[in-house]
CHARMM internal coordinates of N, CA and C (Angstrom, degrees):
IC EDIT
DIST 1 N 1 CA 1.4469
DIST 1 CA 1 C 1.5207
ANGL 1 N 1 CA 1 C 108.57
DIST 1 C 2 N 1.3405
ANGL 1 CA 1 C 2 N 115.98
DIHE 1 N 1 CA 1 C 2 N 121.93
DIST 2 N 2 CA 1.4544
ANGL 1 C 2 N 2 CA 121.03
DIHE 1 CA 1 C 2 N 2 CA -177.35
DIST 2 CA 2 C 1.5239
ANGL 2 N 2 CA 2 C 110.03
DIHE 1 C 2 N 2 CA 2 C -87.47
DIST 2 C 3 N 1.3265
ANGL 2 CA 2 C 3 N 116.14
DIHE 2 N 2 CA 2 C 3 N 129.95
DIST 3 N 3 CA 1.4610
ANGL 2 C 3 N 3 CA 121.69
DIHE 2 CA 2 C 3 N 3 CA 179.69
DIST 3 CA 3 C 1.5280
ANGL 3 N 3 CA 3 C 108.84
DIHE 2 C 3 N 3 CA 3 C -86.99
DIST 3 C 4 N 1.3448
ANGL 3 CA 3 C 4 N 116.57
DIHE 3 N 3 CA 3 C 4 N 128.56
DIST 4 N 4 CA 1.4613
ANGL 3 C 4 N 4 CA 120.89
DIHE 3 CA 3 C 4 N 4 CA 179.65
DIST 4 CA 4 C 1.5263
ANGL 4 N 4 CA 4 C 109.35
DIHE 3 C 4 N 4 CA 4 C -78.32
DIST 4 C 5 N 1.3099
ANGL 4 CA 4 C 5 N 115.94
DIHE 4 N 4 CA 4 C 5 N 133.43
DIST 5 N 5 CA 1.4552
ANGL 4 C 5 N 5 CA 121.39
DIHE 4 CA 4 C 5 N 5 CA 179.94
DIST 5 CA 5 C 1.5224
ANGL 5 N 5 CA 5 C 108.72
DIHE 4 C 5 N 5 CA 5 C -88.15
DIST 5 C 6 N 1.3201
ANGL 5 CA 5 C 6 N 116.13
DIHE 5 N 5 CA 5 C 6 N 126.06
DIST 6 N 6 CA 1.4533
ANGL 5 C 6 N 6 CA 121.80
DIHE 5 CA 5 C 6 N 6 CA 176.85
DIST 6 CA 6 C 1.5183
ANGL 6 N 6 CA 6 C 109.10
DIHE 5 C 6 N 6 CA 6 C -88.63
DIST 6 C 7 N 1.3313
ANGL 6 CA 6 C 7 N 117.66
DIHE 6 N 6 CA 6 C 7 N 131.01
DIST 7 N 7 CA 1.4637
ANGL 6 C 7 N 7 CA 118.89
DIHE 6 CA 6 C 7 N 7 CA 179.07
DIST 7 CA 7 C 1.5203
ANGL 7 N 7 CA 7 C 111.27
DIHE 6 C 7 N 7 CA 7 C -70.48
DIST 7 C 8 N 1.3140
ANGL 7 CA 7 C 8 N 116.37
DIHE 7 N 7 CA 7 C 8 N 145.14
DIST 8 N 8 CA 1.4546
ANGL 7 C 8 N 8 CA 121.07
DIHE 7 CA 7 C 8 N 8 CA 175.81
DIST 8 CA 8 C 1.5214
ANGL 8 N 8 CA 8 C 110.23
DIHE 7 C 8 N 8 CA 8 C -82.34
DIST 8 C 9 N 1.3304
ANGL 8 CA 8 C 9 N 115.72
DIHE 8 N 8 CA 8 C 9 N -37.98
DIST 9 N 9 CA 1.4507
ANGL 8 C 9 N 9 CA 122.16
DIHE 8 CA 8 C 9 N 9 CA -179.21
DIST 9 CA 9 C 1.5208
ANGL 9 N 9 CA 9 C 109.68
DIHE 8 C 9 N 9 CA 9 C -114.27
DIST 9 C 10 N 1.3379
ANGL 9 CA 9 C 10 N 115.42
DIHE 9 N 9 CA 9 C 10 N 143.20
DIST 10 N 10 CA 1.4550
ANGL 9 C 10 N 10 CA 120.18
DIHE 9 CA 9 C 10 N 10 CA 179.70
DIST 10 CA 10 C 1.5184
ANGL 10 N 10 CA 10 C 109.72
DIHE 9 C 10 N 10 CA 10 C -126.50
DIST 10 C 11 N 1.3184
ANGL 10 CA 10 C 11 N 115.90
DIHE 10 N 10 CA 10 C 11 N 137.58
DIST 11 N 11 CA 1.4566
ANGL 10 C 11 N 11 CA 121.06
DIHE 10 CA 10 C 11 N 11 CA 171.77
DIST 11 CA 11 C 1.5317
ANGL 11 N 11 CA 11 C 107.77
DIHE 10 C 11 N 11 CA 11 C -88.20
DIST 11 C 12 N 1.3199
ANGL 11 CA 11 C 12 N 116.76
DIHE 11 N 11 CA 11 C 12 N 173.32
DIST 12 N 12 CA 1.4714
ANGL 11 C 12 N 12 CA 120.59
DIHE 11 CA 11 C 12 N 12 CA -173.49
DIST 12 CA 12 C 1.5252
ANGL 12 N 12 CA 12 C 112.43
DIHE 11 C 12 N 12 CA 12 C -55.94
DIST 12 C 13 N 1.3101
ANGL 12 CA 12 C 13 N 118.60
DIHE 12 N 12 CA 12 C 13 N -43.01
DIST 13 N 13 CA 1.4730
ANGL 12 C 13 N 13 CA 120.28
DIHE 12 CA 12 C 13 N 13 CA -179.71
DIST 13 CA 13 C 1.5292
ANGL 13 N 13 CA 13 C 110.61
DIHE 12 C 13 N 13 CA 13 C -59.98
DIST 13 C 14 N 1.3196
ANGL 13 CA 13 C 14 N 117.02
DIHE 13 N 13 CA 13 C 14 N -43.64
DIST 14 N 14 CA 1.4641
ANGL 13 C 14 N 14 CA 120.41
DIHE 13 CA 13 C 14 N 14 CA 177.93
DIST 14 CA 14 C 1.5255
ANGL 14 N 14 CA 14 C 110.63
DIHE 13 C 14 N 14 CA 14 C -66.90
DIST 14 C 15 N 1.3307
ANGL 14 CA 14 C 15 N 115.97
DIHE 14 N 14 CA 14 C 15 N -37.45
DIST 15 N 15 CA 1.4637
ANGL 14 C 15 N 15 CA 120.85
DIHE 14 CA 14 C 15 N 15 CA -179.29
DIST 15 CA 15 C 1.5277
ANGL 15 N 15 CA 15 C 110.91
DIHE 14 C 15 N 15 CA 15 C -64.30
DIST 15 C 16 N 1.3256
ANGL 15 CA 15 C 16 N 117.57
DIHE 15 N 15 CA 15 C 16 N -42.74
DIST 16 N 16 CA 1.4668
ANGL 15 C 16 N 16 CA 119.72
DIHE 15 CA 15 C 16 N 16 CA 178.89
DIST 16 CA 16 C 1.5283
ANGL 16 N 16 CA 16 C 110.88
DIHE 15 C 16 N 16 CA 16 C -66.40
DIST 16 C 17 N 1.3197
ANGL 16 CA 16 C 17 N 117.64
DIHE 16 N 16 CA 16 C 17 N -39.33
DIST 17 N 17 CA 1.4688
ANGL 16 C 17 N 17 CA 120.47
DIHE 16 CA 16 C 17 N 17 CA 176.65
DIST 17 CA 17 C 1.5244
ANGL 17 N 17 CA 17 C 110.88
DIHE 16 C 17 N 17 CA 17 C -64.91
DIST 17 C 18 N 1.3249
ANGL 17 CA 17 C 18 N 116.57
DIHE 17 N 17 CA 17 C 18 N -44.30
DIST 18 N 18 CA 1.4628
ANGL 17 C 18 N 18 CA 122.12
DIHE 17 CA 17 C 18 N 18 CA -175.24
DIST 18 CA 18 C 1.5318
ANGL 18 N 18 CA 18 C 112.06
DIHE 17 C 18 N 18 CA 18 C -67.35
DIST 18 C 19 N 1.3373
ANGL 18 CA 18 C 19 N 116.76
DIHE 18 N 18 CA 18 C 19 N -41.36
DIST 19 N 19 CA 1.4647
ANGL 18 C 19 N 19 CA 120.34
DIHE 18 CA 18 C 19 N 19 CA -176.11
DIST 19 CA 19 C 1.5213
ANGL 19 N 19 CA 19 C 113.28
DIHE 18 C 19 N 19 CA 19 C -90.69
DIST 19 C 20 N 1.3354
ANGL 19 CA 19 C 20 N 117.53
DIHE 19 N 19 CA 19 C 20 N -14.03
DIST 20 N 20 CA 1.4702
ANGL 19 C 20 N 20 CA 123.02
DIHE 19 CA 19 C 20 N 20 CA -174.60
DIST 20 CA 20 C 1.5276
ANGL 20 N 20 CA 20 C 110.57
DIHE 19 C 20 N 20 CA 20 C 60.54
DIST 20 C 21 N 1.3318
ANGL 20 CA 20 C 21 N 116.45
DIHE 20 N 20 CA 20 C 21 N 30.80
DIST 21 N 21 CA 1.4611
ANGL 20 C 21 N 21 CA 122.80
DIHE 20 CA 20 C 21 N 21 CA 176.60
DIST 21 CA 21 C 1.5201
ANGL 21 N 21 CA 21 C 108.16
DIHE 20 C 21 N 21 CA 21 C -117.37
DIST 21 C 22 N 1.3274
ANGL 21 CA 21 C 22 N 115.56
DIHE 21 N 21 CA 21 C 22 N 150.36
DIST 22 N 22 CA 1.4600
ANGL 21 C 22 N 22 CA 119.30
DIHE 21 CA 21 C 22 N 22 CA -179.43
DIST 22 CA 22 C 1.5286
ANGL 22 N 22 CA 22 C 110.87
DIHE 21 C 22 N 22 CA 22 C -73.66
DIST 22 C 23 N 1.3005
ANGL 22 CA 22 C 23 N 114.25
DIHE 22 N 22 CA 22 C 23 N 158.91
DIST 23 N 23 CA 1.4626
ANGL 22 C 23 N 23 CA 121.32
DIHE 22 CA 22 C 23 N 23 CA 176.47
DIST 23 CA 23 C 1.5350
ANGL 23 N 23 CA 23 C 110.12
DIHE 22 C 23 N 23 CA 23 C -58.62
DIST 23 C 24 N 1.3398
ANGL 23 CA 23 C 24 N 117.03
DIHE 23 N 23 CA 23 C 24 N -43.97
DIST 24 N 24 CA 1.4679
ANGL 23 C 24 N 24 CA 121.54
DIHE 23 CA 23 C 24 N 24 CA 179.77
DIST 24 CA 24 C 1.5297
ANGL 24 N 24 CA 24 C 110.95
DIHE 23 C 24 N 24 CA 24 C -60.86
DIST 24 C 25 N 1.3294
ANGL 24 CA 24 C 25 N 116.56
DIHE 24 N 24 CA 24 C 25 N -42.60
DIST 25 N 25 CA 1.4731
ANGL 24 C 25 N 25 CA 119.94
DIHE 24 CA 24 C 25 N 25 CA 179.82
DIST 25 CA 25 C 1.5273
ANGL 25 N 25 CA 25 C 110.69
DIHE 24 C 25 N 25 CA 25 C -64.37
DIST 25 C 26 N 1.3141
ANGL 25 CA 25 C 26 N 116.60
DIHE 25 N 25 CA 25 C 26 N -42.49
DIST 26 N 26 CA 1.4658
ANGL 25 C 26 N 26 CA 119.82
DIHE 25 CA 25 C 26 N 26 CA 179.71
DIST 26 CA 26 C 1.5275
ANGL 26 N 26 CA 26 C 110.98
DIHE 25 C 26 N 26 CA 26 C -64.04
DIST 26 C 27 N 1.3383
ANGL 26 CA 26 C 27 N 117.28
DIHE 26 N 26 CA 26 C 27 N -42.61
DIST 27 N 27 CA 1.4640
ANGL 26 C 27 N 27 CA 119.69
DIHE 26 CA 26 C 27 N 27 CA 177.53
DIST 27 CA 27 C 1.5309
ANGL 27 N 27 CA 27 C 111.24
DIHE 26 C 27 N 27 CA 27 C -65.44
DIST 27 C 28 N 1.3181
ANGL 27 CA 27 C 28 N 117.48
DIHE 27 N 27 CA 27 C 28 N -33.74
DIST 28 N 28 CA 1.4648
ANGL 27 C 28 N 28 CA 121.18
DIHE 27 CA 27 C 28 N 28 CA 174.77
DIST 28 CA 28 C 1.5306
ANGL 28 N 28 CA 28 C 110.24
DIHE 27 C 28 N 28 CA 28 C -62.72
DIST 28 C 29 N 1.3196
ANGL 28 CA 28 C 29 N 116.81
DIHE 28 N 28 CA 28 C 29 N -43.38
DIST 29 N 29 CA 1.4724
ANGL 28 C 29 N 29 CA 120.95
DIHE 28 CA 28 C 29 N 29 CA 178.64
DIST 29 CA 29 C 1.5279
ANGL 29 N 29 CA 29 C 110.88
DIHE 28 C 29 N 29 CA 29 C -65.03
DIST 29 C 30 N 1.3255
ANGL 29 CA 29 C 30 N 117.21
DIHE 29 N 29 CA 29 C 30 N -35.27
DIST 30 N 30 CA 1.4634
ANGL 29 C 30 N 30 CA 120.93
DIHE 29 CA 29 C 30 N 30 CA 176.28
DIST 30 CA 30 C 1.5263
ANGL 30 N 30 CA 30 C 109.45
DIHE 29 C 30 N 30 CA 30 C -65.45
DIST 30 C 31 N 1.3401
ANGL 30 CA 30 C 31 N 117.37
DIHE 30 N 30 CA 30 C 31 N -45.65
DIST 31 N 31 CA 1.4709
ANGL 30 C 31 N 31 CA 122.05
DIHE 30 CA 30 C 31 N 31 CA -179.91
DIST 31 CA 31 C 1.5278
ANGL 31 N 31 CA 31 C 111.37
DIHE 30 C 31 N 31 CA 31 C -61.86
DIST 31 C 32 N 1.3414
ANGL 31 CA 31 C 32 N 116.96
DIHE 31 N 31 CA 31 C 32 N -34.82
DIST 32 N 32 CA 1.4675
ANGL 31 C 32 N 32 CA 121.60
DIHE 31 CA 31 C 32 N 32 CA 177.90
DIST 32 CA 32 C 1.5295
ANGL 32 N 32 CA 32 C 111.88
DIHE 31 C 32 N 32 CA 32 C -74.05
DIST 32 C 33 N 1.3158
ANGL 32 CA 32 C 33 N 117.13
DIHE 32 N 32 CA 32 C 33 N -15.59
DIST 33 N 33 CA 1.4591
ANGL 32 C 33 N 33 CA 120.58
DIHE 32 CA 32 C 33 N 33 CA -176.37
DIST 33 CA 33 C 1.5162
ANGL 33 N 33 CA 33 C 113.28
DIHE 32 C 33 N 33 CA 33 C 87.12
DIST 33 C 34 N 1.3240
ANGL 33 CA 33 C 34 N 116.82
DIHE 33 N 33 CA 33 C 34 N 7.76
DIST 34 N 34 CA 1.4644
ANGL 33 C 34 N 34 CA 121.65
DIHE 33 CA 33 C 34 N 34 CA -178.96
DIST 34 CA 34 C 1.5321
ANGL 34 N 34 CA 34 C 112.12
DIHE 33 C 34 N 34 CA 34 C -80.81
DIST 34 C 35 N 1.3204
ANGL 34 CA 34 C 35 N 116.03
DIHE 34 N 34 CA 34 C 35 N -29.30
DIST 35 N 35 CA 1.4645
ANGL 34 C 35 N 35 CA 121.76
DIHE 34 CA 34 C 35 N 35 CA -179.38
DIST 35 CA 35 C 1.5172
ANGL 35 N 35 CA 35 C 108.92
DIHE 34 C 35 N 35 CA 35 C -122.04
DIST 35 C 36 N 1.3113
ANGL 35 CA 35 C 36 N 116.42
DIHE 35 N 35 CA 35 C 36 N 136.84
DIST 36 N 36 CA 1.4668
ANGL 35 C 36 N 36 CA 119.66
DIHE 35 CA 35 C 36 N 36 CA -179.66
DIST 36 CA 36 C 1.5285
ANGL 36 N 36 CA 36 C 109.57
DIHE 35 C 36 N 36 CA 36 C -65.14
DIST 36 C 37 N 1.3368
ANGL 36 CA 36 C 37 N 117.11
DIHE 36 N 36 CA 36 C 37 N 145.82
DIST 37 N 37 CA 1.4652
ANGL 36 C 37 N 37 CA 120.08
DIHE 36 CA 36 C 37 N 37 CA -175.13
DIST 37 CA 37 C 1.5196
ANGL 37 N 37 CA 37 C 114.94
DIHE 36 C 37 N 37 CA 37 C -75.38
DIST 37 C 38 N 1.2979
ANGL 37 CA 37 C 38 N 117.86
DIHE 37 N 37 CA 37 C 38 N 1.47
DIST 38 N 38 CA 1.4550
ANGL 37 C 38 N 38 CA 120.42
DIHE 37 CA 37 C 38 N 38 CA 179.83
DIST 38 CA 38 C 1.5167
ANGL 38 N 38 CA 38 C 111.77
DIHE 37 C 38 N 38 CA 38 C 83.77
DIST 38 C 39 N 1.3105
ANGL 38 CA 38 C 39 N 115.78
DIHE 38 N 38 CA 38 C 39 N -168.72
DIST 39 N 39 CA 1.4560
ANGL 38 C 39 N 39 CA 122.45
DIHE 38 CA 38 C 39 N 39 CA -174.88
DIST 39 CA 39 C 1.5231
ANGL 39 N 39 CA 39 C 109.66
DIHE 38 C 39 N 39 CA 39 C -131.25
DIST 39 C 40 N 1.3195
ANGL 39 CA 39 C 40 N 116.05
DIHE 39 N 39 CA 39 C 40 N 131.78
DIST 40 N 40 CA 1.4648
ANGL 39 C 40 N 40 CA 120.76
DIHE 39 CA 39 C 40 N 40 CA 175.28
DIST 40 CA 40 C 1.5233
ANGL 40 N 40 CA 40 C 107.01
DIHE 39 C 40 N 40 CA 40 C -83.47
DIST 40 C 41 N 1.3268
ANGL 40 CA 40 C 41 N 116.90
DIHE 40 N 40 CA 40 C 41 N 111.49
DIST 41 N 41 CA 1.4657
ANGL 40 C 41 N 41 CA 119.20
DIHE 40 CA 40 C 41 N 41 CA -178.89
DIST 41 CA 41 C 1.5207
ANGL 41 N 41 CA 41 C 112.01
DIHE 40 C 41 N 41 CA 41 C -94.58
DIST 41 C 42 N 1.3216
ANGL 41 CA 41 C 42 N 116.47
DIHE 41 N 41 CA 41 C 42 N -15.03
DIST 42 N 42 CA 1.4595
ANGL 41 C 42 N 42 CA 122.74
DIHE 41 CA 41 C 42 N 42 CA 170.43
DIST 42 CA 42 C 1.5258
ANGL 42 N 42 CA 42 C 106.01
DIHE 41 C 42 N 42 CA 42 C -165.91
DIST 42 C 43 N 1.3293
ANGL 42 CA 42 C 43 N 118.54
DIHE 42 N 42 CA 42 C 43 N 167.56
DIST 43 N 43 CA 1.4707
ANGL 42 C 43 N 43 CA 119.62
DIHE 42 CA 42 C 43 N 43 CA -177.47
DIST 43 CA 43 C 1.5367
ANGL 43 N 43 CA 43 C 111.76
DIHE 42 C 43 N 43 CA 43 C -54.67
DIST 43 C 44 N 1.3135
ANGL 43 CA 43 C 44 N 115.49
DIHE 43 N 43 CA 43 C 44 N 122.55
DIST 44 N 44 CA 1.4602
ANGL 43 C 44 N 44 CA 120.95
DIHE 43 CA 43 C 44 N 44 CA 177.87
DIST 44 CA 44 C 1.5114
ANGL 44 N 44 CA 44 C 115.54
DIHE 43 C 44 N 44 CA 44 C 82.09
DIST 44 C 45 N 1.3249
ANGL 44 CA 44 C 45 N 118.26
DIHE 44 N 44 CA 44 C 45 N 0.39
DIST 45 N 45 CA 1.4705
ANGL 44 C 45 N 45 CA 120.66
DIHE 44 CA 44 C 45 N 45 CA -179.82
DIST 45 CA 45 C 1.5220
ANGL 45 N 45 CA 45 C 109.66
DIHE 44 C 45 N 45 CA 45 C -119.15
DIST 45 C 46 N 1.3263
ANGL 45 CA 45 C 46 N 114.48
DIHE 45 N 45 CA 45 C 46 N 108.70
DIST 46 N 46 CA 1.4647
ANGL 45 C 46 N 46 CA 122.25
DIHE 45 CA 45 C 46 N 46 CA 178.75
DIST 46 CA 46 C 1.5231
ANGL 46 N 46 CA 46 C 107.85
DIHE 45 C 46 N 46 CA 46 C -109.01
DIST 46 C 47 N 1.3202
ANGL 46 CA 46 C 47 N 115.91
DIHE 46 N 46 CA 46 C 47 N 137.71
DIST 47 N 47 CA 1.4633
ANGL 46 C 47 N 47 CA 121.35
DIHE 46 CA 46 C 47 N 47 CA -179.71
DIST 47 CA 47 C 1.5238
ANGL 47 N 47 CA 47 C 109.78
DIHE 46 C 47 N 47 CA 47 C -133.79
DIST 47 C 48 N 1.3291
ANGL 47 CA 47 C 48 N 114.64
DIHE 47 N 47 CA 47 C 48 N 159.88
DIST 48 N 48 CA 1.4509
ANGL 47 C 48 N 48 CA 122.39
DIHE 47 CA 47 C 48 N 48 CA 175.89
DIST 48 CA 48 C 1.5172
ANGL 48 N 48 CA 48 C 108.20
DIHE 47 C 48 N 48 CA 48 C -124.79
DIST 48 C 49 N 1.3410
ANGL 48 CA 48 C 49 N 115.71
DIHE 48 N 48 CA 48 C 49 N 142.66
DIST 49 N 49 CA 1.4759
ANGL 48 C 49 N 49 CA 121.14
DIHE 48 CA 48 C 49 N 49 CA 176.61
DIST 49 CA 49 C 1.5304
ANGL 49 N 49 CA 49 C 108.42
DIHE 48 C 49 N 49 CA 49 C -74.52
DIST 49 C 50 N 1.3193
ANGL 49 CA 49 C 50 N 117.01
DIHE 49 N 49 CA 49 C 50 N 128.91
DIST 50 N 50 CA 1.4606
ANGL 49 C 50 N 50 CA 121.51
DIHE 49 CA 49 C 50 N 50 CA 179.70
DIST 50 CA 50 C 1.5267
ANGL 50 N 50 CA 50 C 111.25
DIHE 49 C 50 N 50 CA 50 C -58.24
DIST 50 C 51 N 1.3180
ANGL 50 CA 50 C 51 N 117.22
DIHE 50 N 50 CA 50 C 51 N -40.15
DIST 51 N 51 CA 1.4713
ANGL 50 C 51 N 51 CA 120.14
DIHE 50 CA 50 C 51 N 51 CA -179.18
DIST 51 CA 51 C 1.5325
ANGL 51 N 51 CA 51 C 111.50
DIHE 50 C 51 N 51 CA 51 C -63.28
DIST 51 C 52 N 1.3407
ANGL 51 CA 51 C 52 N 117.65
DIHE 51 N 51 CA 51 C 52 N -36.19
DIST 52 N 52 CA 1.4639
ANGL 51 C 52 N 52 CA 120.99
DIHE 51 CA 51 C 52 N 52 CA 177.88
DIST 52 CA 52 C 1.5255
ANGL 52 N 52 CA 52 C 110.84
DIHE 51 C 52 N 52 CA 52 C -70.34
DIST 52 C 53 N 1.3155
ANGL 52 CA 52 C 53 N 116.88
DIHE 52 N 52 CA 52 C 53 N -37.32
DIST 53 N 53 CA 1.4692
ANGL 52 C 53 N 53 CA 120.79
DIHE 52 CA 52 C 53 N 53 CA 177.40
DIST 53 CA 53 C 1.5228
ANGL 53 N 53 CA 53 C 109.85
DIHE 52 C 53 N 53 CA 53 C -67.06
DIST 53 C 54 N 1.3293
ANGL 53 CA 53 C 54 N 117.30
DIHE 53 N 53 CA 53 C 54 N -41.74
DIST 54 N 54 CA 1.4683
ANGL 53 C 54 N 54 CA 120.59
DIHE 53 CA 53 C 54 N 54 CA 177.32
DIST 54 CA 54 C 1.5321
ANGL 54 N 54 CA 54 C 110.89
DIHE 53 C 54 N 54 CA 54 C -59.78
DIST 54 C 55 N 1.3325
ANGL 54 CA 54 C 55 N 117.39
DIHE 54 N 54 CA 54 C 55 N -43.49
DIST 55 N 55 CA 1.4679
ANGL 54 C 55 N 55 CA 121.68
DIHE 54 CA 54 C 55 N 55 CA 179.38
DIST 55 CA 55 C 1.5344
ANGL 55 N 55 CA 55 C 110.02
DIHE 54 C 55 N 55 CA 55 C -64.60
DIST 55 C 56 N 1.3314
ANGL 55 CA 55 C 56 N 117.20
DIHE 55 N 55 CA 55 C 56 N -40.99
DIST 56 N 56 CA 1.4652
ANGL 55 C 56 N 56 CA 121.56
DIHE 55 CA 55 C 56 N 56 CA 178.76
DIST 56 CA 56 C 1.5329
ANGL 56 N 56 CA 56 C 110.80
DIHE 55 C 56 N 56 CA 56 C -63.59
DIST 56 C 57 N 1.3234
ANGL 56 CA 56 C 57 N 116.58
DIHE 56 N 56 CA 56 C 57 N -43.75
DIST 57 N 57 CA 1.4661
ANGL 56 C 57 N 57 CA 120.14
DIHE 56 CA 56 C 57 N 57 CA 178.34
DIST 57 CA 57 C 1.5278
ANGL 57 N 57 CA 57 C 111.21
DIHE 56 C 57 N 57 CA 57 C -64.87
DIST 57 C 58 N 1.3390
ANGL 57 CA 57 C 58 N 117.01
DIHE 57 N 57 CA 57 C 58 N -41.98
DIST 58 N 58 CA 1.4698
ANGL 57 C 58 N 58 CA 120.40
DIHE 57 CA 57 C 58 N 58 CA 177.61
DIST 58 CA 58 C 1.5257
ANGL 58 N 58 CA 58 C 110.67
DIHE 57 C 58 N 58 CA 58 C -59.06
DIST 58 C 59 N 1.3241
ANGL 58 CA 58 C 59 N 116.79
DIHE 58 N 58 CA 58 C 59 N -42.51
DIST 59 N 59 CA 1.4613
ANGL 58 C 59 N 59 CA 121.82
DIHE 58 CA 58 C 59 N 59 CA 179.41
DIST 59 CA 59 C 1.5254
ANGL 59 N 59 CA 59 C 110.09
DIHE 58 C 59 N 59 CA 59 C -62.03
DIST 59 C 60 N 1.3229
ANGL 59 CA 59 C 60 N 117.26
DIHE 59 N 59 CA 59 C 60 N -44.33
DIST 60 N 60 CA 1.4768
ANGL 59 C 60 N 60 CA 121.77
DIHE 59 CA 59 C 60 N 60 CA 179.78
DIST 60 CA 60 C 1.5229
ANGL 60 N 60 CA 60 C 111.11
DIHE 59 C 60 N 60 CA 60 C -64.41
DIST 60 C 61 N 1.3177
ANGL 60 CA 60 C 61 N 116.97
DIHE 60 N 60 CA 60 C 61 N -29.85
DIST 61 N 61 CA 1.4657
ANGL 60 C 61 N 61 CA 121.02
DIHE 60 CA 60 C 61 N 61 CA -178.35
DIST 61 CA 61 C 1.5235
ANGL 61 N 61 CA 61 C 112.02
DIHE 60 C 61 N 61 CA 61 C -92.44
DIST 61 C 62 N 1.3384
ANGL 61 CA 61 C 62 N 117.52
DIHE 61 N 61 CA 61 C 62 N 4.60
DIST 62 N 62 CA 1.4514
ANGL 61 C 62 N 62 CA 121.32
DIHE 61 CA 61 C 62 N 62 CA 177.54
DIST 62 CA 62 C 1.5096
ANGL 62 N 62 CA 62 C 114.31
DIHE 61 C 62 N 62 CA 62 C 77.35
DIST 62 C 63 N 1.3148
ANGL 62 CA 62 C 63 N 117.03
DIHE 62 N 62 CA 62 C 63 N 22.56
DIST 63 N 63 CA 1.4675
ANGL 62 C 63 N 63 CA 120.50
DIHE 62 CA 62 C 63 N 63 CA -178.35
DIST 63 CA 63 C 1.5189
ANGL 63 N 63 CA 63 C 112.86
DIHE 62 C 63 N 63 CA 63 C -100.77
DIST 63 C 64 N 1.3187
ANGL 63 CA 63 C 64 N 117.53
DIHE 63 N 63 CA 63 C 64 N -0.35
DIST 64 N 64 CA 1.4726
ANGL 63 C 64 N 64 CA 119.98
DIHE 63 CA 63 C 64 N 64 CA -175.93
DIST 64 CA 64 C 1.5120
ANGL 64 N 64 CA 64 C 111.34
DIHE 63 C 64 N 64 CA 64 C -96.23
END
COOR INIT
IC SEED 1 N 1 CA 1 C
IC BUILD
């Protein structure tokens, strides 16, 4: 049985798939200050920590 590796960092495409939210909605939440803007790990590459996204989703769902 092969164990699936969960990524620690997610780029925007992975973030939209993972959260089932559109890119525009996520950027709106960033502009509102509700979602952290992520981290620039190199020029033009922004990533988000999966653990921070999980905590943000839990908070939105009333689980925090």
